[in-house]
Each structure stands twice: as C-alpha cells, then as structure tokens.
PyMOL Python script that loads the backbone (N, CA, C, O; Angstrom):
from pymol import cmd

cmd.read_pdbstr("""\
ATOM      1  N   UNK A   1     106.254  -5.104 -68.649  1.00  0.00           N
ATOM      2  CA  UNK A   1     105.949  -5.175 -66.859  1.00  0.00           C
ATOM      3  C   UNK A   1     104.579  -5.171 -67.159  1.00  0.00           C
ATOM      4  O   UNK A   1     103.885  -4.376 -67.793  1.00  0.00           O
ATOM      5  N   UNK A   2     104.190  -6.812 -66.246  1.00  0.00           N
ATOM      6  CA  UNK A   2     102.919  -7.006 -65.626  1.00  0.00           C
ATOM      7  C   UNK A   2     102.336  -5.699 -65.023  1.00  0.00           C
ATOM      8  O   UNK A   2     102.946  -4.638 -64.891  1.00  0.00           O
ATOM      9  N   UNK A   3     100.653  -6.040 -64.572  1.00  0.00           N
ATOM     10  CA  UNK A   3     100.078  -5.481 -63.933  1.00  0.00           C
ATOM     11  C   UNK A   3     100.148  -6.288 -62.852  1.00  0.00           C
ATOM     12  O   UNK A   3     100.382  -7.483 -62.671  1.00  0.00           O
ATOM     13  N   UNK A   4      99.747  -4.838 -61.803  1.00  0.00           N
ATOM     14  CA  UNK A   4     100.274  -5.424 -60.086  1.00  0.00           C
ATOM     15  C   UNK A   4      98.467  -5.991 -60.136  1.00  0.00           C
ATOM     16  O   UNK A   4      97.530  -5.569 -60.813  1.00  0.00           O
ATOM     17  N   UNK A   5      98.522  -6.840 -59.347  1.00  0.00           N
ATOM     18  CA  UNK A   5      96.740  -6.992 -58.963  1.00  0.00           C
ATOM     19  C   UNK A   5      96.637  -7.668 -57.432  1.00  0.00           C
ATOM     20  O   UNK A   5      96.653  -8.836 -57.045  1.00  0.00           O
ATOM     21  N   UNK A   6      96.544  -6.613 -56.869  1.00  0.00           N
ATOM     22  CA  UNK A   6      96.840  -6.933 -55.090  1.00  0.00           C
ATOM     23  C   UNK A   6      95.679  -8.000 -54.242  1.00  0.00           C
ATOM     24  O   UNK A   6      95.647  -8.642 -53.192  1.00  0.00           O
ATOM     25  N   UNK A   7      94.689  -7.700 -55.549  1.00  0.00           N
ATOM     26  CA  UNK A   7      93.624  -8.927 -54.271  1.00  0.00           C
ATOM     27  C   UNK A   7      94.090 -10.480 -54.813  1.00  0.00           C
ATOM     28  O   UNK A   7      94.525 -10.774 -55.926  1.00  0.00           O
ATOM     29  N   UNK A   8      93.934 -11.059 -54.047  1.00  0.00           N
ATOM     30  CA  UNK A   8      94.658 -12.543 -54.101  1.00  0.00           C
ATOM     31  C   UNK A   8      93.589 -13.463 -54.269  1.00  0.00           C
ATOM     32  O   UNK A   8      92.387 -13.326 -54.040  1.00  0.00           O
ATOM     33  N   UNK A   9      94.283 -14.488 -54.739  1.00  0.00           N
ATOM     34  CA  UNK A   9      93.133 -15.136 -56.007  1.00  0.00           C
ATOM     35  C   UNK A   9      92.373 -16.367 -54.760  1.00  0.00           C
ATOM     36  O   UNK A   9      92.843 -17.462 -55.072  1.00  0.00           O
ATOM     37  N   UNK A  10      91.371 -16.549 -53.473  1.00  0.00           N
ATOM     38  CA  UNK A  10      90.912 -17.723 -53.407  1.00  0.00           C
ATOM     39  C   UNK A  10      91.480 -18.535 -53.196  1.00  0.00           C
ATOM     40  O   UNK A  10      92.351 -18.760 -54.037  1.00  0.00           O
ATOM     41  N   UNK A  11      91.424 -19.290 -52.263  1.00  0.00           N
ATOM     42  CA  UNK A  11      92.582 -20.393 -52.509  1.00  0.00           C
ATOM     43  C   UNK A  11      91.937 -20.497 -50.591  1.00  0.00           C
ATOM     44  O   UNK A  11      92.007 -19.640 -49.710  1.00  0.00           O
ATOM     45  N   UNK A  12      91.486 -21.586 -50.560  1.00  0.00           N
ATOM     46  CA  UNK A  12      90.759 -21.795 -49.356  1.00  0.00           C
ATOM     47  C   UNK A  12      91.319 -22.542 -48.377  1.00  0.00           C
ATOM     48  O   UNK A  12      90.914 -22.569 -47.214  1.00  0.00           O
ATOM     49  N   UNK A  13      92.780 -23.510 -49.066  1.00  0.00           N
ATOM     50  CA  UNK A  13      93.833 -24.506 -47.978  1.00  0.00           C
ATOM     51  C   UNK A  13      94.599 -23.340 -47.765  1.00  0.00           C
ATOM     52  O   UNK A  13      95.763 -23.584 -47.444  1.00  0.00           O
ATOM     53  N   UNK A  14      94.306 -22.180 -47.845  1.00  0.00           N
ATOM     54  CA  UNK A  14      95.972 -20.987 -47.848  1.00  0.00           C
ATOM     55  C   UNK A  14      95.027 -20.328 -46.160  1.00  0.00           C
ATOM     56  O   UNK A  14      95.594 -19.912 -45.149  1.00  0.00           O
ATOM     57  N   UNK A  15      93.317 -20.464 -46.417  1.00  0.00           N
ATOM     58  CA  UNK A  15      93.110 -19.796 -45.026  1.00  0.00           C
ATOM     59  C   UNK A  15      93.566 -20.744 -44.040  1.00  0.00           C
ATOM     60  O   UNK A  15      93.997 -21.893 -44.132  1.00  0.00           O
ATOM     61  N   UNK A  16      93.281 -19.660 -42.695  1.00  0.00           N
ATOM     62  CA  UNK A  16      94.437 -20.077 -41.045  1.00  0.00           C
ATOM     63  C   UNK A  16      93.233 -19.882 -39.964  1.00  0.00           C
ATOM     64  O   UNK A  16      92.383 -18.992 -39.985  1.00  0.00           O
ATOM     65  N   UNK A  17      93.387 -21.071 -38.891  1.00  0.00           N
ATOM     66  CA  UNK A  17      92.260 -20.436 -38.198  1.00  0.00           C
ATOM     67  C   UNK A  17      93.025 -19.575 -37.080  1.00  0.00           C
ATOM     68  O   UNK A  17      94.248 -19.506 -36.963  1.00  0.00           O
ATOM     69  N   UNK A  18      92.266 -19.066 -36.447  1.00  0.00           N
ATOM     70  CA  UNK A  18      91.927 -17.717 -35.692  1.00  0.00           C
ATOM     71  C   UNK A  18      91.941 -18.114 -34.306  1.00  0.00           C
ATOM     72  O   UNK A  18      92.026 -19.296 -34.638  1.00  0.00           O
ATOM     73  N   UNK A  19      91.934 -18.170 -33.166  1.00  0.00           N
ATOM     74  CA  UNK A  19      91.583 -19.115 -32.002  1.00  0.00           C
ATOM     75  C   UNK A  19      92.368 -17.701 -31.550  1.00  0.00           C
ATOM     76  O   UNK A  19      93.355 -17.113 -31.992  1.00  0.00           O
ATOM     77  N   UNK A  20      91.152 -17.377 -30.116  1.00  0.00           N
ATOM     78  CA  UNK A  20      91.825 -16.469 -29.258  1.00  0.00           C
ATOM     79  C   UNK A  20      91.241 -17.567 -27.704  1.00  0.00           C
ATOM     80  O   UNK A  20      90.217 -18.233 -27.862  1.00  0.00           O
ATOM     81  N   UNK A  21      91.707 -17.609 -26.845  1.00  0.00           N
ATOM     82  CA  UNK A  21      91.891 -17.792 -25.143  1.00  0.00           C
ATOM     83  C   UNK A  21      91.928 -16.703 -24.124  1.00  0.00           C
ATOM     84  O   UNK A  21      92.781 -16.159 -23.423  1.00  0.00           O
ATOM     85  N   UNK A  22      89.616 -16.544 -24.507  1.00  0.00           N
ATOM     86  CA  UNK A  22      89.965 -15.587 -23.216  1.00  0.00           C
ATOM     87  C   UNK A  22      89.710 -16.333 -21.224  1.00  0.00           C
ATOM     88  O   UNK A  22      89.268 -15.900 -20.160  1.00  0.00           O
ATOM     89  N   UNK A  23      90.146 -17.250 -21.594  1.00  0.00           N
ATOM     90  CA  UNK A  23      89.687 -17.691 -20.315  1.00  0.00           C
ATOM     91  C   UNK A  23      90.492 -17.052 -19.451  1.00  0.00           C
ATOM     92  O   UNK A  23      89.783 -16.598 -18.553  1.00  0.00           O
ATOM     93  N   UNK A  24      92.336 -16.629 -19.174  1.00  0.00           N
ATOM     94  CA  UNK A  24      93.245 -16.397 -18.473  1.00  0.00           C
ATOM     95  C   UNK A  24      92.765 -14.562 -18.093  1.00  0.00           C
ATOM     96  O   UNK A  24      92.991 -13.832 -17.127  1.00  0.00           O
ATOM     97  N   UNK A  25      91.865 -14.326 -19.677  1.00  0.00           N
ATOM     98  CA  UNK A  25      91.713 -12.442 -19.212  1.00  0.00           C
ATOM     99  C   UNK A  25      90.075 -12.820 -18.025  1.00  0.00           C
ATOM    100  O   UNK A  25      89.987 -11.891 -17.222  1.00  0.00           O
ATOM    101  N   UNK A  26      89.208 -13.616 -17.861  1.00  0.00           N
ATOM    102  CA  UNK A  26      87.858 -13.928 -17.520  1.00  0.00           C
ATOM    103  C   UNK A  26      88.722 -13.797 -16.323  1.00  0.00           C
ATOM    104  O   UNK A  26      88.893 -12.727 -15.738  1.00  0.00           O
ATOM    105  N   UNK A  27      89.323 -15.052 -15.940  1.00  0.00           N
ATOM    106  CA  UNK A  27      90.193 -14.608 -14.538  1.00  0.00           C
ATOM    107  C   UNK A  27      90.447 -14.066 -13.876  1.00  0.00           C
ATOM    108  O   UNK A  27      89.963 -13.978 -12.748  1.00  0.00           O
ATOM    109  N   UNK A  28      91.242 -13.540 -14.301  1.00  0.00           N
ATOM    110  CA  UNK A  28      92.459 -11.548 -14.303  1.00  0.00           C
ATOM    111  C   UNK A  28      90.662 -10.925 -14.063  1.00  0.00           C
ATOM    112  O   UNK A  28      90.380 -10.708 -12.884  1.00  0.00           O
ATOM    113  N   UNK A  29      89.652 -10.687 -14.990  1.00  0.00           N
ATOM    114  CA  UNK A  29      88.405 -10.050 -14.700  1.00  0.00           C
ATOM    115  C   UNK A  29      88.122  -9.997 -13.518  1.00  0.00           C
ATOM    116  O   UNK A  29      88.403  -9.064 -12.765  1.00  0.00           O
ATOM    117  N   UNK A  30      87.172 -11.619 -13.059  1.00  0.00           N
ATOM    118  CA  UNK A  30      86.768 -11.881 -11.911  1.00  0.00           C
ATOM    119  C   UNK A  30      87.691 -11.339 -10.700  1.00  0.00           C
ATOM    120  O   UNK A  30      87.201 -10.516  -9.926  1.00  0.00           O
ATOM    121  N   UNK A  31      89.102 -11.816 -10.512  1.00  0.00           N
ATOM    122  CA  UNK A  31      89.604 -11.773  -9.474  1.00  0.00           C
ATOM    123  C   UNK A  31      89.287  -9.883  -9.314  1.00  0.00           C
ATOM    124  O   UNK A  31      88.732  -9.353  -8.351  1.00  0.00           O
ATOM    125  N   UNK A  32      89.847  -9.141 -10.595  1.00  0.00           N
ATOM    126  CA  UNK A  32      89.724  -7.487 -10.507  1.00  0.00           C
ATOM    127  C   UNK A  32      88.282  -7.565 -10.311  1.00  0.00           C
ATOM    128  O   UNK A  32      87.783  -7.138 -11.352  1.00  0.00           O
ATOM    129  N   UNK A  33      87.224  -7.951  -9.362  1.00  0.00           N
ATOM    130  CA  UNK A  33      86.381  -8.073  -9.469  1.00  0.00           C
ATOM    131  C   UNK A  33      85.724  -7.890  -8.172  1.00  0.00           C
ATOM    132  O   UNK A  33      85.067  -7.000  -7.632  1.00  0.00           O
ATOM    133  N   UNK A  34      86.079  -8.882  -7.919  1.00  0.00           N
ATOM    134  CA  UNK A  34      86.035  -9.293  -6.254  1.00  0.00           C
ATOM    135  C   UNK A  34      86.611  -8.845  -5.185  1.00  0.00           C
ATOM    136  O   UNK A  34      86.264  -8.795  -4.005  1.00  0.00           O
ATOM    137  N   UNK A  35      88.250  -8.281  -6.188  1.00  0.00           N
ATOM    138  CA  UNK A  35      89.234  -7.241  -4.984  1.00  0.00           C
ATOM    139  C   UNK A  35      88.261  -5.885  -5.181  1.00  0.00           C
ATOM    140  O   UNK A  35      87.617  -5.725  -4.145  1.00  0.00           O
ATOM    141  N   UNK A  36      88.153  -5.526  -5.532  1.00  0.00           N
ATOM    142  CA  UNK A  36      87.157  -4.489  -5.808  1.00  0.00           C
ATOM    143  C   UNK A  36      86.449  -4.030  -5.331  1.00  0.00           C
ATOM    144  O   UNK A  36      86.160  -2.865  -5.060  1.00  0.00           O
ATOM    145  N   UNK A  37      85.890  -5.418  -5.090  1.00  0.00           N
ATOM    146  CA  UNK A  37      84.047  -5.282  -4.101  1.00  0.00           C
ATOM    147  C   UNK A  37      84.714  -5.566  -2.647  1.00  0.00           C
ATOM    148  O   UNK A  37      84.034  -5.178  -1.697  1.00  0.00           O
ATOM    149  N   UNK A  38      85.824  -6.126  -2.377  1.00  0.00           N
ATOM    150  CA  UNK A  38      86.772  -6.387  -0.511  1.00  0.00           C
ATOM    151  C   UNK A  38      86.000  -7.014  -0.139  1.00  0.00           C
ATOM    152  O   UNK A  38      84.958  -7.500  -0.577  1.00  0.00           O
ATOM    153  N   UNK A  39      86.655  -7.019   0.949  1.00  0.00           N
ATOM    154  CA  UNK A  39      87.021  -8.158   1.972  1.00  0.00           C
ATOM    155  C   UNK A  39      85.294  -8.573   2.865  1.00  0.00           C
ATOM    156  O   UNK A  39      85.018  -9.710   3.246  1.00  0.00           O
ATOM    157  N   UNK A  40      84.359  -7.360   3.028  1.00  0.00           N
ATOM    158  CA  UNK A  40      83.537  -6.947   3.787  1.00  0.00           C
ATOM    159  C   UNK A  40      82.028  -7.205   2.690  1.00  0.00           C
ATOM    160  O   UNK A  40      80.900  -7.220   3.183  1.00  0.00           O
ATOM    161  N   UNK A  41      82.225  -7.353   1.484  1.00  0.00           N
ATOM    162  CA  UNK A  41      80.564  -7.857   1.026  1.00  0.00           C
ATOM    163  C   UNK A  41      80.382  -8.536   1.374  1.00  0.00           C
ATOM    164  O   UNK A  41      81.291  -9.222   1.840  1.00  0.00           O
ATOM    165  N   UNK A  42      78.745  -9.043   1.475  1.00  0.00           N
ATOM    166  CA  UNK A  42      77.883  -9.458   2.149  1.00  0.00           C
ATOM    167  C   UNK A  42      76.946 -10.271   0.620  1.00  0.00           C
ATOM    168  O   UNK A  42      76.093 -10.997   1.130  1.00  0.00           O
ATOM    169  N   UNK A  43      76.862 -10.352  -0.681  1.00  0.00           N
ATOM    170  CA  UNK A  43      76.099 -11.100  -0.672  1.00  0.00           C
ATOM    171  C   UNK A  43      74.415 -10.784  -0.452  1.00  0.00           C
ATOM    172  O   UNK A  43      73.646 -10.086  -1.114  1.00  0.00           O
ATOM    173  N   UNK A  44      74.207 -11.593   0.739  1.00  0.00           N
ATOM    174  CA  UNK A  44      72.770 -11.623   1.156  1.00  0.00           C
ATOM    175  C   UNK A  44      72.114 -10.318   1.960  1.00  0.00           C
ATOM    176  O   UNK A  44      70.970  -9.948   2.223  1.00  0.00           O
ATOM    177  N   UNK A  45      73.515  -9.803   2.216  1.00  0.00           N
ATOM    178  CA  UNK A  45      72.592  -8.219   2.451  1.00  0.00           C
ATOM    179  C   UNK A  45      72.212  -7.718   1.458  1.00  0.00           C
ATOM    180  O   UNK A  45      71.045  -7.371   1.274  1.00  0.00           O
ATOM    181  N   UNK A  46      73.373  -7.563   0.439  1.00  0.00           N
ATOM    182  CA  UNK A  46      72.911  -6.479  -0.951  1.00  0.00           C
ATOM    183  C   UNK A  46      71.383  -6.846  -0.788  1.00  0.00           C
ATOM    184  O   UNK A  46      70.529  -5.994  -0.544  1.00  0.00           O
ATOM    185  N   UNK A  47      71.079  -8.380  -0.966  1.00  0.00           N
ATOM    186  CA  UNK A  47      70.444  -8.476  -2.181  1.00  0.00           C
ATOM    187  C   UNK A  47      69.032  -7.885  -1.105  1.00  0.00           C
ATOM    188  O   UNK A  47      68.242  -7.156  -1.705  1.00  0.00           O
ATOM    189  N   UNK A  48      68.671  -8.195   0.560  1.00  0.00           N
ATOM    190  CA  UNK A  48      68.082  -7.532   1.066  1.00  0.00           C
ATOM    191  C   UNK A  48      67.692  -6.560   1.711  1.00  0.00           C
ATOM    192  O   UNK A  48      66.689  -6.351   2.392  1.00  0.00           O
ATOM    193  N   UNK A  49      69.223  -5.536   1.242  1.00  0.00           N
ATOM    194  CA  UNK A  49      68.418  -4.087   1.298  1.00  0.00           C
ATOM    195  C   UNK A  49      68.014  -3.624  -0.298  1.00  0.00           C
ATOM    196  O   UNK A  49      67.528  -2.516  -0.524  1.00  0.00           O
ATOM    197  N   UNK A  50      68.270  -4.584  -1.328  1.00  0.00           N
ATOM    198  CA  UNK A  50      67.398  -3.987  -2.559  1.00  0.00           C
ATOM    199  C   UNK A  50      66.272  -4.675  -2.257  1.00  0.00           C
ATOM    200  O   UNK A  50      65.404  -4.146  -2.952  1.00  0.00           O
ATOM    201  N   UNK A  51      65.662  -5.752  -1.476  1.00  0.00           N
ATOM    202  CA  UNK A  51      63.951  -5.730  -1.439  1.00  0.00           C
ATOM    203  C   UNK A  51      63.729  -5.224  -1.123  1.00  0.00           C
ATOM    204  O   UNK A  51      62.873  -4.681  -1.822  1.00  0.00           O
ATOM    205  N   UNK A  52      63.950  -4.432   0.330  1.00  0.00           N
ATOM    206  CA  UNK A  52      64.073  -3.266   1.507  1.00  0.00           C
ATOM    207  C   UNK A  52      63.118  -2.066   0.569  1.00  0.00           C
ATOM    208  O   UNK A  52      62.007  -1.616   0.852  1.00  0.00           O
ATOM    209  N   UNK A  53      64.500  -1.574  -1.310  1.00  0.00           N
ATOM    210  CA  UNK A  53      64.751  -0.616  -1.200  1.00  0.00           C
ATOM    211  C   UNK A  53      63.042  -0.685  -2.320  1.00  0.00           C
ATOM    212  O   UNK A  53      62.250   0.256  -2.276  1.00  0.00           O
ATOM    213  N   UNK A  54      62.823  -1.759  -3.082  1.00  0.00           N
ATOM    214  CA  UNK A  54      61.971  -2.398  -3.538  1.00  0.00           C
ATOM    215  C   UNK A  54      60.429  -1.565  -3.187  1.00  0.00           C
ATOM    216  O   UNK A  54      59.806  -0.644  -3.714  1.00  0.00           O
ATOM    217  N   UNK A  55      60.222  -2.506  -1.933  1.00  0.00           N
ATOM    218  CA  UNK A  55      59.225  -2.785  -1.063  1.00  0.00           C
ATOM    219  C   UNK A  55      58.964  -0.715  -0.585  1.00  0.00           C
ATOM    220  O   UNK A  55      57.833  -0.276  -0.792  1.00  0.00           O
ATOM    221  N   UNK A  56      59.541  -0.185  -0.277  1.00  0.00           N
ATOM    222  CA  UNK A  56      60.085   1.072  -0.256  1.00  0.00           C
ATOM    223  C   UNK A  56      58.921   2.095  -1.272  1.00  0.00           C
ATOM    224  O   UNK A  56      57.855   2.711  -1.281  1.00  0.00           O
ATOM    225  N   UNK A  57      60.554   1.524  -2.330  1.00  0.00           N
ATOM    226  CA  UNK A  57      59.399   1.989  -3.701  1.00  0.00           C
ATOM    227  C   UNK A  57      57.944   1.881  -3.880  1.00  0.00           C
ATOM    228  O   UNK A  57      57.340   2.949  -3.781  1.00  0.00           O
ATOM    229  N   UNK A  58      57.159   0.699  -4.153  1.00  0.00           N
ATOM    230  CA  UNK A  58      56.328   0.710  -4.153  1.00  0.00           C
ATOM    231  C   UNK A  58      55.175   0.602  -3.106  1.00  0.00           C
ATOM    232  O   UNK A  58      54.119  -0.026  -3.172  1.00  0.00           O
ATOM    233  N   UNK A  59      55.780   1.544  -1.935  1.00  0.00           N
ATOM    234  CA  UNK A  59      54.442   1.343  -0.653  1.00  0.00           C
ATOM    235  C   UNK A  59      53.777   2.621  -0.969  1.00  0.00           C
ATOM    236  O   UNK A  59      54.020   3.225  -2.014  1.00  0.00           O
ATOM    237  N   UNK A  60      52.843   3.092   0.025  1.00  0.00           N
ATOM    238  CA  UNK A  60      51.943   4.115  -0.307  1.00  0.00           C
ATOM    239  C   UNK A  60      51.424   4.269  -1.371  1.00  0.00           C
ATOM    240  O   UNK A  60      50.465   4.962  -1.031  1.00  0.00           O
ATOM    241  N   UNK A  61      51.325   4.128  -2.540  1.00  0.00           N
ATOM    242  CA  UNK A  61      50.326   3.997  -3.606  1.00  0.00           C
ATOM    243  C   UNK A  61      48.891   4.464  -4.100  1.00  0.00           C
ATOM    244  O   UNK A  61      48.189   3.638  -4.685  1.00  0.00           O
ATOM    245  N   UNK A  62      48.634   5.179  -3.983  1.00  0.00           N
ATOM    246  CA  UNK A  62      47.982   6.098  -4.532  1.00  0.00           C
ATOM    247  C   UNK A  62      46.386   4.915  -5.501  1.00  0.00           C
ATOM    248  O   UNK A  62      46.957   4.070  -6.190  1.00  0.00           O
ATOM    249  N   UNK A  63      45.671   4.846  -5.559  1.00  0.00           N
ATOM    250  CA  UNK A  63      44.458   3.886  -6.207  1.00  0.00           C
ATOM    251  C   UNK A  63      45.015   3.966  -7.842  1.00  0.00           C
ATOM    252  O   UNK A  63      45.446   3.230  -8.729  1.00  0.00           O
ATOM    253  N   UNK A  64      44.783   4.971  -7.653  1.00  0.00           N
ATOM    254  CA  UNK A  64      45.672   4.971  -9.450  1.00  0.00           C
ATOM    255  C   UNK A  64      46.871   4.507  -9.745  1.00  0.00           C
ATOM    256  O   UNK A  64      47.062   3.988 -10.844  1.00  0.00           O
ATOM    257  N   UNK A  65      47.990   4.629  -8.706  1.00  0.00           N
ATOM    258  CA  UNK A  65      49.064   3.883  -8.788  1.00  0.00           C
ATOM    259  C   UNK A  65      48.548   2.432  -8.823  1.00  0.00           C
ATOM    260  O   UNK A  65      48.127   1.797  -9.789  1.00  0.00           O
ATOM    261  N   UNK A  66      48.651   2.153  -7.855  1.00  0.00           N
ATOM    262  CA  UNK A  66      48.279   1.108  -7.421  1.00  0.00           C
ATOM    263  C   UNK A  66      47.361  -0.050  -8.982  1.00  0.00           C
ATOM    264  O   UNK A  66      47.133  -1.260  -9.002  1.00  0.00           O
ATOM    265  N   UNK A  67      47.164   0.700  -9.715  1.00  0.00           N
ATOM    266  CA  UNK A  67      46.087   0.255 -11.338  1.00  0.00           C
ATOM    267  C   UNK A  67      47.300   0.012 -11.580  1.00  0.00           C
ATOM    268  O   UNK A  67      47.693  -1.150 -11.489  1.00  0.00           O
ATOM    269  N   UNK A  68      48.553   1.487 -12.099  1.00  0.00           N
ATOM    270  CA  UNK A  68      49.048   1.145 -12.791  1.00  0.00           C
ATOM    271  C   UNK A  68      50.253  -0.086 -12.680  1.00  0.00           C
ATOM    272  O   UNK A  68      50.656  -0.460 -13.781  1.00  0.00           O
ATOM    273  N   UNK A  69      50.767  -0.643 -11.693  1.00  0.00           N
ATOM    274  CA  UNK A  69      50.964  -1.372 -11.060  1.00  0.00           C
ATOM    275  C   UNK A  69      51.271  -3.013 -10.935  1.00  0.00           C
ATOM    276  O   UNK A  69      52.153  -3.871 -10.922  1.00  0.00           O
ATOM    277  N   UNK A  70      49.355  -2.672 -10.824  1.00  0.00           N
ATOM    278  CA  UNK A  70      49.104  -4.355 -10.332  1.00  0.00           C
ATOM    279  C   UNK A  70      48.972  -4.342 -12.393  1.00  0.00           C
ATOM    280  O   UNK A  70      49.056  -5.547 -12.634  1.00  0.00           O
ATOM    281  N   UNK A  71      48.860  -3.795 -13.438  1.00  0.00           N
ATOM    282  CA  UNK A  71      48.782  -3.936 -14.416  1.00  0.00           C
ATOM    283  C   UNK A  71      50.225  -4.370 -14.714  1.00  0.00           C
ATOM    284  O   UNK A  71      50.400  -5.554 -15.000  1.00  0.00           O
ATOM    285  N   UNK A  72      51.439  -3.410 -14.671  1.00  0.00           N
ATOM    286  CA  UNK A  72      52.348  -3.908 -14.937  1.00  0.00           C
ATOM    287  C   UNK A  72      52.941  -4.622 -14.904  1.00  0.00           C
ATOM    288  O   UNK A  72      53.844  -4.993 -15.653  1.00  0.00           O
ATOM    289  N   UNK A  73      52.270  -5.230 -13.361  1.00  0.00           N
ATOM    290  CA  UNK A  73      52.731  -7.013 -13.185  1.00  0.00           C
ATOM    291  C   UNK A  73      51.856  -7.663 -13.921  1.00  0.00           C
ATOM    292  O   UNK A  73      52.374  -8.374 -14.783  1.00  0.00           O
ATOM    293  N   UNK A  74      50.538  -7.663 -13.870  1.00  0.00           N
ATOM    294  CA  UNK A  74      50.042  -8.137 -14.721  1.00  0.00           C
ATOM    295  C   UNK A  74      50.355  -8.765 -16.204  1.00  0.00           C
ATOM    296  O   UNK A  74      50.115  -9.840 -16.754  1.00  0.00           O
ATOM    297  N   UNK A  75      50.928  -7.702 -16.522  1.00  0.00           N
ATOM    298  CA  UNK A  75      51.804  -7.732 -18.317  1.00  0.00           C
ATOM    299  C   UNK A  75      53.292  -8.282 -18.330  1.00  0.00           C
ATOM    300  O   UNK A  75      54.010  -8.646 -19.262  1.00  0.00           O
ATOM    301  N   UNK A  76      53.593  -8.178 -16.321  1.00  0.00           N
ATOM    302  CA  UNK A  76      55.262  -9.097 -17.040  1.00  0.00           C
ATOM    303  C   UNK A  76      56.459  -8.124 -16.590  1.00  0.00           C
ATOM    304  O   UNK A  76      57.667  -8.218 -16.372  1.00  0.00           O
ATOM    305  N   UNK A  77      55.145  -6.829 -16.563  1.00  0.00           N
ATOM    306  CA  UNK A  77      57.320  -5.444 -16.963  1.00  0.00           C
ATOM    307  C   UNK A  77      57.415  -5.103 -15.206  1.00  0.00           C
ATOM    308  O   UNK A  77      58.520  -4.728 -14.814  1.00  0.00           O
ATOM    309  N   UNK A  78      56.459  -5.207 -14.320  1.00  0.00           N
ATOM    310  CA  UNK A  78      57.167  -5.687 -12.932  1.00  0.00           C
ATOM    311  C   UNK A  78      57.137  -7.012 -12.539  1.00  0.00           C
ATOM    312  O   UNK A  78      56.431  -7.660 -13.312  1.00  0.00           O
ATOM    313  N   UNK A  79      57.934  -8.125 -11.057  1.00  0.00           N
ATOM    314  CA  UNK A  79      57.397  -8.393 -10.862  1.00  0.00           C
ATOM    315  C   UNK A  79      56.687  -8.688  -9.065  1.00  0.00           C
ATOM    316  O   UNK A  79      56.943  -7.981  -8.091  1.00  0.00           O
ATOM    317  N   UNK A  80      55.716 -10.009  -9.083  1.00  0.00           N
ATOM    318  CA  UNK A  80      54.478 -10.464  -8.521  1.00  0.00           C
ATOM    319  C   UNK A  80      55.686 -10.152  -7.270  1.00  0.00           C
ATOM    320  O   UNK A  80      56.851 -10.550  -7.275  1.00  0.00           O
ATOM    321  N   UNK A  81      55.040  -9.361  -6.284  1.00  0.00           N
ATOM    322  CA  UNK A  81      55.821  -9.413  -4.560  1.00  0.00           C
ATOM    323  C   UNK A  81      55.026  -9.771  -3.609  1.00  0.00           C
ATOM    324  O   UNK A  81      53.808  -9.911  -3.718  1.00  0.00           O
ATOM    325  N   UNK A  82      55.682  -9.936  -2.635  1.00  0.00           N
ATOM    326  CA  UNK A  82      54.271 -10.773  -1.651  1.00  0.00           C
ATOM    327  C   UNK A  82      53.261 -11.059  -2.312  1.00  0.00           C
ATOM    328  O   UNK A  82      53.313 -11.777  -3.311  1.00  0.00           O
ATOM    329  N   UNK A  83      51.950 -10.425  -1.752  1.00  0.00           N
ATOM    330  CA  UNK A  83      50.163 -11.287  -2.076  1.00  0.00           C
ATOM    331  C   UNK A  83      50.455 -10.603  -3.693  1.00  0.00           C
ATOM    332  O   UNK A  83      49.814 -11.423  -4.350  1.00  0.00           O
ATOM    333  N   UNK A  84      50.955  -9.734  -4.601  1.00  0.00           N
ATOM    334  CA  UNK A  84      51.293  -9.502  -5.783  1.00  0.00           C
ATOM    335  C   UNK A  84      50.337  -7.943  -5.549  1.00  0.00           C
ATOM    336  O   UNK A  84      49.901  -7.388  -6.557  1.00  0.00           O
ATOM    337  N   UNK A  85      50.098  -7.382  -4.270  1.00  0.00           N
ATOM    338  CA  UNK A  85      49.701  -5.848  -4.048  1.00  0.00           C
ATOM    339  C   UNK A  85      51.218  -5.097  -4.303  1.00  0.00           C
ATOM    340  O   UNK A  85      52.231  -5.642  -4.744  1.00  0.00           O
ATOM    341  N   UNK A  86      51.048  -3.666  -3.883  1.00  0.00           N
ATOM    342  CA  UNK A  86      52.296  -2.996  -3.372  1.00  0.00           C
ATOM    343  C   UNK A  86      52.437  -3.528  -1.820  1.00  0.00           C
ATOM    344  O   UNK A  86      51.975  -4.597  -1.424  1.00  0.00           O
ATOM    345  N   UNK A  87      53.058  -2.718  -1.133  1.00  0.00           N
ATOM    346  CA  UNK A  87      53.046  -3.142   0.130  1.00  0.00           C
ATOM    347  C   UNK A  87      52.584  -1.332   0.634  1.00  0.00           C
ATOM    348  O   UNK A  87      52.978  -0.266   0.160  1.00  0.00           O
ATOM    349  N   UNK A  88      51.637  -1.611   1.732  1.00  0.00           N
ATOM    350  CA  UNK A  88      50.950  -0.778   2.353  1.00  0.00           C
ATOM    351  C   UNK A  88      51.509   0.800   2.635  1.00  0.00           C
ATOM    352  O   UNK A  88      50.808   1.602   3.251  1.00  0.00           O
TER     353      UNK A  88
END
""", "prot")
cmd.dss("prot")
cmd.show_as("cartoon", "prot")
cmd.util.cbc("prot")
cmd.orient("prot")
C-alpha cells in the first residue's frame, strides 16, 4: 500500500482564474443608501448645516484657543475657514 500524500504537486496549468463582479451588489447598496436617506434628503442643506456647525464650534475662542486653532490650521490638521481666523 502506497503512502498518501495530501500535498498536490504544483502545476500552474491547474490554476483557475477566480474573479467576482460586484457591480450588481454595488448598485443594490447604493439604491439602499438612497432609499434610507429618503426623498426629503437635500445635500446642499446638509452641507450648509455642517458649515454652520463648524462656525459655531470655532466661535468665541479665547487667545490661547485661537493660537492653538491657528497652529492646527498651519499644520494642515484643520482647514482654513474664512479669513483664516476662527469666527468671532
């Protein structure tokens, strides 16, 4: 009786190309996202709301906070807003 060797011999011609087309899944995912957002979703209104929130977040900074804000903007951590100063 011959010993059993479970290791297959490497044969490049035995390899099979394996591809998966996720296009239909991506279309379904995007449709579900849009359905979840609903018909009243307004991207411009959302962006304006975000801008207003950032203006409020960076308003009324004291001198030390303003210096830190300016340093973070200069380092590229925060985007410059308006004239480069936090809102008053």
